[in-house]
C-alpha atoms as an extended CHARMM CRD file, in Angstrom:
* protein
*
       122  EXT
         1         1  MET       CA             33.5670000000     -194.9750000000      -29.2450000000  PROA      1               0.0000000000
         2         2  GLU       CA             30.6730000000     -194.1150000000      -31.5500000000  PROA      2               0.0000000000
         3         3  ILE       CA             27.6200000000     -196.2800000000      -32.1330000000  PROA      3               0.0000000000
         4         4  ARG       CA             25.4460000000     -195.5210000000      -35.1940000000  PROA      4               0.0000000000
         5         5  ILE       CA             21.8010000000     -196.5530000000      -35.0440000000  PROA      5               0.0000000000
         6         6  LEU       CA             20.5350000000     -198.2120000000      -38.2290000000  PROA      6               0.0000000000
         7         7  GLU       CA             16.9470000000     -197.1900000000      -38.8950000000  PROA      7               0.0000000000
         8         8  GLN       CA             15.4790000000     -200.1980000000      -40.6860000000  PROA      8               0.0000000000
         9         9  ASP       CA             14.0040000000     -203.3790000000      -39.2700000000  PROA      9               0.0000000000
        10        10  PHE       CA             15.9550000000     -206.5820000000      -39.8930000000  PROA      10              0.0000000000
        11        11  SER       CA             15.1260000000     -210.2600000000      -40.2950000000  PROA      11              0.0000000000
        12        12  VAL       CA             17.3150000000     -213.3100000000      -39.7720000000  PROA      12              0.0000000000
        13        13  CYS       CA             16.5490000000     -216.0360000000      -42.3170000000  PROA      13              0.0000000000
        14        14  LYS       CA             17.4680000000     -219.5580000000      -43.3220000000  PROA      14              0.0000000000
        15        15  LEU       CA             17.4500000000     -219.9410000000      -47.1180000000  PROA      15              0.0000000000
        16        16  GLU       CA             17.1290000000     -222.7120000000      -49.6870000000  PROA      16              0.0000000000
        17        17  ASP       CA             19.5790000000     -220.9030000000      -51.9840000000  PROA      17              0.0000000000
        18        18  LEU       CA             20.6980000000     -217.3970000000      -52.9950000000  PROA      18              0.0000000000
        19        19  THR       CA             18.5990000000     -217.0400000000      -56.1510000000  PROA      19              0.0000000000
        20        20  GLN       CA             16.0810000000     -214.6030000000      -54.6730000000  PROA      20              0.0000000000
        21        21  VAL       CA             18.3540000000     -212.5440000000      -52.4270000000  PROA      21              0.0000000000
        22        22  ASP       CA             18.1640000000     -208.8310000000      -53.2230000000  PROA      22              0.0000000000
        23        23  PHE       CA             21.8420000000     -207.9130000000      -53.2510000000  PROA      23              0.0000000000
        24        24  SER       CA             20.9440000000     -204.2680000000      -53.8700000000  PROA      24              0.0000000000
        25        25  ASP       CA             19.7030000000     -204.0920000000      -50.2670000000  PROA      25              0.0000000000
        26        26  GLU       CA             21.8490000000     -201.6460000000      -48.3100000000  PROA      26              0.0000000000
        27        27  PHE       CA             22.4940000000     -204.3250000000      -45.6660000000  PROA      27              0.0000000000
        28        28  CYS       CA             22.7470000000     -207.9550000000      -46.6740000000  PROA      28              0.0000000000
        29        29  PHE       CA             24.8000000000     -210.3910000000      -44.5930000000  PROA      29              0.0000000000
        30        30  ILE       CA             25.1900000000     -213.9910000000      -45.7530000000  PROA      30              0.0000000000
        31        31  GLY       CA             26.6140000000     -216.9040000000      -43.8140000000  PROA      31              0.0000000000
        32        32  LYS       CA             27.1560000000     -220.3490000000      -45.3120000000  PROA      32              0.0000000000
        33        33  THR       CA             28.2990000000     -223.5020000000      -43.5440000000  PROA      33              0.0000000000
        34        34  ASP       CA             28.0960000000     -227.2170000000      -44.2510000000  PROA      34              0.0000000000
        35        35  GLU       CA             24.7310000000     -227.2030000000      -42.4370000000  PROA      35              0.0000000000
        36        36  GLU       CA             22.9190000000     -224.0520000000      -43.5240000000  PROA      36              0.0000000000
        37        37  LEU       CA             22.6670000000     -220.8950000000      -45.5670000000  PROA      37              0.0000000000
        38        38  SER       CA             21.6910000000     -217.8320000000      -43.5280000000  PROA      38              0.0000000000
        39        39  LEU       CA             20.8100000000     -214.2670000000      -44.4120000000  PROA      39              0.0000000000
        40        40  VAL       CA             20.3630000000     -211.0970000000      -42.3840000000  PROA      40              0.0000000000
        41        41  CYS       CA             18.5590000000     -208.4370000000      -44.4070000000  PROA      41              0.0000000000
        42        42  SER       CA             16.0080000000     -205.6440000000      -44.2260000000  PROA      42              0.0000000000
        43        43  THR       CA             12.6520000000     -207.1120000000      -43.2790000000  PROA      43              0.0000000000
        44        44  LYS       CA             11.0190000000     -205.5510000000      -46.3350000000  PROA      44              0.0000000000
        45        45  ARG       CA             13.4370000000     -207.5150000000      -48.5660000000  PROA      45              0.0000000000
        46        46  VAL       CA             13.1910000000     -211.0480000000      -47.1720000000  PROA      46              0.0000000000
        47        47  PRO       CA             13.3440000000     -213.4880000000      -50.1290000000  PROA      47              0.0000000000
        48        48  SER       CA             10.2860000000     -215.6040000000      -50.8720000000  PROA      48              0.0000000000
        49        49  ASN       CA             12.3510000000     -218.8150000000      -50.8230000000  PROA      49              0.0000000000
        50        50  THR       CA             13.0790000000     -218.4020000000      -47.1160000000  PROA      50              0.0000000000
        51        51  VAL       CA             12.7380000000     -221.6850000000      -45.1990000000  PROA      51              0.0000000000
        52        52  GLU       CA             12.6320000000     -220.0790000000      -41.7460000000  PROA      52              0.0000000000
        53        53  ARG       CA             12.7540000000     -216.4820000000      -40.5700000000  PROA      53              0.0000000000
        54        54  GLU       CA             12.7330000000     -214.4070000000      -37.4510000000  PROA      54              0.0000000000
        55        55  ASP       CA             11.6020000000     -210.8120000000      -37.7810000000  PROA      55              0.0000000000
        56        56  GLY       CA             11.7600000000     -208.0070000000      -35.2500000000  PROA      56              0.0000000000
        57        57  TRP       CA             15.4530000000     -207.1650000000      -35.0940000000  PROA      57              0.0000000000
        58        58  ARG       CA             17.0520000000     -203.6850000000      -34.8510000000  PROA      58              0.0000000000
        59        59  ALA       CA             20.7390000000     -202.9240000000      -35.3210000000  PROA      59              0.0000000000
        60        60  PHE       CA             23.5830000000     -200.5500000000      -34.6810000000  PROA      60              0.0000000000
        61        61  ARG       CA             27.0730000000     -200.2840000000      -36.1270000000  PROA      61              0.0000000000
        62        62  ILE       CA             30.2500000000     -199.7190000000      -34.1740000000  PROA      62              0.0000000000
        63        63  GLN       CA             31.5070000000     -196.6810000000      -36.0970000000  PROA      63              0.0000000000
        64        64  GLY       CA             34.8340000000     -196.4520000000      -37.8440000000  PROA      64              0.0000000000
        65        65  THR       CA             37.0430000000     -198.9920000000      -39.4950000000  PROA      65              0.0000000000
        66        66  LEU       CA             38.0350000000     -201.4620000000      -36.8070000000  PROA      66              0.0000000000
        67        67  ASP       CA             41.6330000000     -202.6010000000      -37.0240000000  PROA      67              0.0000000000
        68        68  PHE       CA             42.0990000000     -206.3500000000      -36.5430000000  PROA      68              0.0000000000
        69        69  SER       CA             44.5970000000     -205.6500000000      -33.7580000000  PROA      69              0.0000000000
        70        70  LEU       CA             41.8780000000     -204.0840000000      -31.5820000000  PROA      70              0.0000000000
        71        71  ILE       CA             40.8550000000     -206.5200000000      -28.8820000000  PROA      71              0.0000000000
        72        72  GLY       CA             37.6930000000     -206.7700000000      -26.8100000000  PROA      72              0.0000000000
        73        73  ILE       CA             35.4040000000     -204.2390000000      -28.4920000000  PROA      73              0.0000000000
        74        74  LEU       CA             32.6330000000     -206.6960000000      -29.2890000000  PROA      74              0.0000000000
        75        75  SER       CA             33.2430000000     -208.5420000000      -26.0270000000  PROA      75              0.0000000000
        76        76  ARG       CA             32.8080000000     -205.3940000000      -23.9380000000  PROA      76              0.0000000000
        77        77  ILE       CA             29.5840000000     -204.3910000000      -25.6780000000  PROA      77              0.0000000000
        78        78  SER       CA             28.1090000000     -207.8920000000      -25.5580000000  PROA      78              0.0000000000
        79        79  ALA       CA             28.9640000000     -208.2160000000      -21.8410000000  PROA      79              0.0000000000
        80        80  LEU       CA             27.3700000000     -204.8460000000      -21.1070000000  PROA      80              0.0000000000
        81        81  LEU       CA             24.1750000000     -205.8000000000      -22.9340000000  PROA      81              0.0000000000
        82        82  ALA       CA             24.1300000000     -209.2910000000      -21.3940000000  PROA      82              0.0000000000
        83        83  GLY       CA             24.3430000000     -207.6600000000      -17.9640000000  PROA      83              0.0000000000
        84        84  CYS       CA             21.1050000000     -205.8550000000      -18.8440000000  PROA      84              0.0000000000
        85        85  GLY       CA             19.4480000000     -209.1010000000      -19.9630000000  PROA      85              0.0000000000
        86        86  ILE       CA             19.6750000000     -208.1560000000      -23.6530000000  PROA      86              0.0000000000
        87        87  GLY       CA             20.6020000000     -210.8890000000      -26.1160000000  PROA      87              0.0000000000
        88        88  ILE       CA             22.4890000000     -210.0320000000      -29.2850000000  PROA      88              0.0000000000
        89        89  PHE       CA             23.0990000000     -211.3110000000      -32.7910000000  PROA      89              0.0000000000
        90        90  ALA       CA             26.4730000000     -210.0410000000      -34.0200000000  PROA      90              0.0000000000
        91        91  VAL       CA             27.6460000000     -209.7380000000      -37.6130000000  PROA      91              0.0000000000
        92        92  SER       CA             31.1400000000     -208.6720000000      -38.5600000000  PROA      92              0.0000000000
        93        93  THR       CA             32.4660000000     -207.4500000000      -41.8860000000  PROA      93              0.0000000000
        94        94  TYR       CA             36.0180000000     -206.5900000000      -42.8690000000  PROA      94              0.0000000000
        95        95  ASN       CA             35.5920000000     -202.9930000000      -41.6560000000  PROA      95              0.0000000000
        96        96  ALA       CA             32.9490000000     -203.0360000000      -38.9390000000  PROA      96              0.0000000000
        97        97  ASP       CA             30.9050000000     -204.9020000000      -36.3620000000  PROA      97              0.0000000000
        98        98  TYR       CA             27.1120000000     -204.8060000000      -36.3460000000  PROA      98              0.0000000000
        99        99  ILE       CA             25.0350000000     -205.7720000000      -33.3460000000  PROA      99              0.0000000000
       100       100  LEU       CA             21.3730000000     -206.6850000000      -33.5990000000  PROA      100             0.0000000000
       101       101  THR       CA             18.9430000000     -206.9880000000      -30.7050000000  PROA      101             0.0000000000
       102       102  LYS       CA             15.2680000000     -207.7660000000      -30.6570000000  PROA      102             0.0000000000
       103       103  ALA       CA             13.2960000000     -204.5750000000      -31.3130000000  PROA      103             0.0000000000
       104       104  GLU       CA             11.6130000000     -204.5790000000      -27.9000000000  PROA      104             0.0000000000
       105       105  GLN       CA             15.0350000000     -204.5060000000      -26.1800000000  PROA      105             0.0000000000
       106       106  PHE       CA             16.7610000000     -202.1120000000      -28.5670000000  PROA      106             0.0000000000
       107       107  GLU       CA             16.1900000000     -198.7760000000      -26.8180000000  PROA      107             0.0000000000
       108       108  ALA       CA             17.1680000000     -200.2570000000      -23.4430000000  PROA      108             0.0000000000
       109       109  GLY       CA             20.3780000000     -201.4730000000      -25.0400000000  PROA      109             0.0000000000
       110       110  VAL       CA             21.1150000000     -198.0930000000      -26.5900000000  PROA      110             0.0000000000
       111       111  LYS       CA             20.4830000000     -196.4170000000      -23.2380000000  PROA      111             0.0000000000
       112       112  ALA       CA             22.8690000000     -198.8160000000      -21.4800000000  PROA      112             0.0000000000
       113       113  LEU       CA             25.5750000000     -198.1080000000      -24.0450000000  PROA      113             0.0000000000
       114       114  GLU       CA             25.0600000000     -194.3660000000      -23.7200000000  PROA      114             0.0000000000
       115       115  GLU       CA             25.2540000000     -194.5580000000      -19.9200000000  PROA      115             0.0000000000
       116       116  ASP       CA             28.5130000000     -196.4870000000      -20.2800000000  PROA      116             0.0000000000
       117       117  GLY       CA             30.0700000000     -193.6460000000      -22.2830000000  PROA      117             0.0000000000
       118       118  TYR       CA             29.4100000000     -194.6470000000      -25.8720000000  PROA      118             0.0000000000
       119       119  GLU       CA             28.4200000000     -191.8100000000      -28.2100000000  PROA      119             0.0000000000
       120       120  ILE       CA             25.1230000000     -192.6520000000      -29.9150000000  PROA      120             0.0000000000
       121       121  ILE       CA             24.5690000000     -191.3140000000      -33.4420000000  PROA      121             0.0000000000
       122       122  ARG       CA             21.0090000000     -191.3640000000      -34.7290000000  PROA      122             0.0000000000
């Protein structure tokens, strides 16, 4: 399985509302529940109406369109990284899964994936 490294830095934010979100950002993930409104975006594009934020995230994408019938892909990767003491923040879209780790753990995570047989694309 191929893993593509995403080159930008990411931030995880809690927002007041969506009015200042830059939807032209190449990566922009929004989550809304009855308790909060969250955004994952490029650090350079964090909206000014952010209530809370955590910077210092890096990300990779599990390459290819992932069929909904595939089981255990995210579980296997998260277990591998957890075994190395690396926490993750996962985001899924219709086509793909994205895994973020703190920047200081990112290269160790990539190395662990590579050693486990994943093809890393930079």
